[in-house]
matplotlib code that plots the C-alpha trace (Angstrom):
import matplotlib.pyplot as plt

x = [0.0, 1.2, 1.9, -0.1, 1.5, 1.2, 0.9, 3.4, 2.0, 3.6, 2.6, 2.2, 5.2, 7.4, 6.3, 7.3, 10.7, 11.7, 9.7, 12.4, 12.0, 8.2, 8.2, 10.7, 8.3, 5.5, 7.5, 6.8, 3.1, 0.7, 1.7, -0.9, -0.4, -2.1, -2.9, -3.8, -6.2, -7.7, -8.7, -6.1, -4.6, -3.2, -0.2, 0.1, 1.5, -0.8, -0.2, -1.4, -4.5, -5.1, -4.6, -7.2, -9.7, -9.2, -10.0, -13.1, -14.2, -13.9, -15.8, -18.5, -18.8, -19.4, -22.1, -23.8, -23.7, -25.2, -28.0, -29.0, -32.4, -32.8, -33.9, -30.3, -27.8, -25.0, -22.3, -24.0, -24.3, -20.5, -20.2, -21.0, -18.1, -15.9, -16.7, -13.6, -15.2, -16.8, -13.6, -14.0, -15.9, -19.2, -17.4, -14.5, -17.0, -18.6, -15.2, -14.3, -17.5, -17.1, -13.5, -13.9, -16.9, -14.9, -11.8, -13.8, -15.5, -12.2, -10.7, -13.6, -13.2, -9.5, -10.2, -7.5, -8.2, -4.8, -5.6, -8.9, -6.9, -4.4, -7.1, -9.0, -5.7, -4.8, -8.2, -7.9, -4.5, -6.0, -8.7, -6.0, -4.1, -7.3, -8.1, -4.5, -5.0, -3.6, -4.4, -5.1, -2.9, -5.9, -6.5, -2.9, -1.8, 1.1, 3.7, 4.1, 7.7, 10.0, 11.0, 14.2, 14.0, 16.6, 18.0, 16.2, 19.3, 21.4, 19.8]
y = [0.0, 3.5, 5.7, 8.9, 11.8, 15.4, 17.4, 20.2, 23.6, 26.1, 29.3, 29.4, 31.8, 29.1, 26.6, 29.2, 30.0, 26.6, 24.0, 21.2, 21.2, 21.3, 18.4, 16.5, 17.1, 15.4, 12.2, 12.3, 13.1, 15.7, 19.3, 22.0, 25.1, 28.2, 31.1, 34.7, 35.0, 31.5, 28.3, 26.2, 23.4, 20.0, 18.6, 14.8, 11.8, 10.2, 6.8, 8.0, 9.4, 6.2, 4.2, 6.3, 5.9, 2.2, 2.2, 4.3, 2.0, -0.9, 0.9, 1.6, -2.1, -2.8, -0.1, -1.4, -4.9, -3.7, -1.9, -4.9, -6.7, -7.8, -11.4, -12.2, -12.3, -9.7, -12.4, -13.8, -10.4, -10.1, -12.8, -10.1, -7.8, -10.6, -13.8, -15.5, -15.8, -18.9, -20.7, -20.1, -22.3, -20.7, -19.8, -18.1, -16.2, -14.9, -14.0, -12.2, -10.2, -9.2, -8.2, -6.1, -4.2, -3.5, -2.4, -0.3, 1.5, 2.2, 3.4, 5.7, 7.4, 8.1, 9.0, 6.5, 3.1, 1.6, -1.0, -2.0, -2.7, -4.7, -6.7, -7.5, -8.3, -10.8, -12.5, -12.6, -14.3, -16.8, -17.6, -18.0, -20.4, -22.5, -22.5, -23.7, -26.6, -25.4, -27.8, -26.1, -27.3, -28.9, -31.1, -32.4, -35.6, -34.8, -37.3, -38.0, -39.2, -37.5, -39.7, -39.1, -38.6, -38.7, -35.4, -34.8, -32.9, -36.0, -38.8]
z = [0.0, -0.9, 2.1, 2.4, 0.5, 1.6, -1.6, -2.2, -2.9, -5.3, -7.0, -10.7, -10.9, -9.4, -12.0, -14.7, -13.1, -11.8, -13.7, -13.3, -9.5, -9.7, -12.1, -9.8, -6.9, -8.9, -8.7, -4.9, -5.2, -6.6, -6.7, -6.0, -8.2, -6.9, -9.3, -8.5, -11.3, -11.6, -10.0, -8.3, -10.4, -9.4, -11.3, -11.0, -13.0, -15.5, -14.0, -10.6, -12.1, -14.0, -10.8, -9.0, -11.8, -11.7, -8.0, -8.5, -11.3, -9.0, -6.3, -8.9, -9.7, -6.0, -5.8, -8.9, -7.5, -4.2, -6.1, -8.2, -7.6, -4.0, -5.0, -5.7, -2.9, -3.0, -3.1, -6.2, -7.8, -7.6, -10.3, -12.9, -12.3, -10.9, -12.9, -11.5, -8.0, -9.5, -8.7, -5.0, -2.5, -1.2, 2.0, 0.2, -2.0, 1.2, 2.6, -0.6, -0.6, 3.0, 2.7, -0.5, 1.0, 4.2, 2.3, -0.2, 2.7, 4.3, 1.1, 0.3, 3.6, 2.7, -1.0, -1.9, -3.5, -3.6, -0.9, -2.7, -5.9, -3.9, -2.2, -5.3, -7.1, -4.3, -4.5, -8.3, -8.0, -5.7, -8.2, -10.9, -8.7, -8.0, -11.8, -12.5, -10.1, -6.8, -4.0, -0.6, 2.2, 4.0, 1.0, 0.9, 2.5, 4.8, 5.8, 9.5, 8.9, 6.4, 3.5, 1.6, -2.1, -4.8, -6.0, -9.4, -10.7, -10.4, -12.5]

ax = plt.figure().add_subplot(projection="3d")
ax.plot(x, y, z, "-o")
ax.set_aspect("equal")
plt.show()
């Protein structure tokens, strides 16, 4: 998760006189540019803006799923925007639904959606692993006594 960034504030005249330092500051976070004769501007990296939009789009999917017809459970409505949840067990789908709602609420209060993107990404990776045949630890047969095996690098 990205730590909170305190935006730097500069006057538009500083941007004109010392644009290199202002542009360098943008690498650390958004730069607020104040103007005497106009509305304040915010200079930010395109990738940061795209990341924020992606988080807002994800939050919009959750809102849309929550507003769908009430005769379908919320956890089942999430199959629309997140079809890969089908790979989860019913209890894992419930856990996914609860966690993303909790994280989305927390992110919305901070106006930062980094953590939501990370959380959904982690669940998506888990779905990919299950689809690829990952076997959960509880489904594996563990040996009580270690058994030596031949080194596969030495045939």
